C-alpha positions, 0 to 999 in steps of 0.5 A: 666489010672485012677490017684488018685490026693491026697486032698489039706491039704495047704492053701486053696487059693485065695491068696492074694499079698501086699507091705509092707512098713517100719515101718508097720511091725516089718521089717525096710526094705520093702517086700511083705506079702502074704497071704490067704483070708480065713485064713486073715494071711499072710503066707509067706514073699518076701523080696526086690526086690523079687515082683516075686516071691511073684506073683508067691508064691500067684499064686500058688494054681490056678496053681495047680488047673487049672494043675488038672483040665487040667490032668482031663479034659484028653484033654492031651494023657498019652503019652505026655511030656506035661502031663508028666509035668502037672503031674510031678508040681503036686506031686511037690508041693503035696508031691506026686511022680512023 
């Protein structure tokens, strides 16, 4: 069974993660800036102690690429729950149907 995966519409990675201190930006408290190296612009922000969330968001393009690569290898039978998990994660990330 062949599956066509849509081309990404997100800002391509790698993305960066940077701790921003009060006074560096208009915000009065520290936050995490998640940016794309391609554009050099911050694309998302996580406030407070959300470092784990910010790291996960910054890793999202790499995780999506890894999921697509594993599916593309065909190493996991389509009947396995892990295959369905990967397909569902790709669909969630790309806005497609699972």
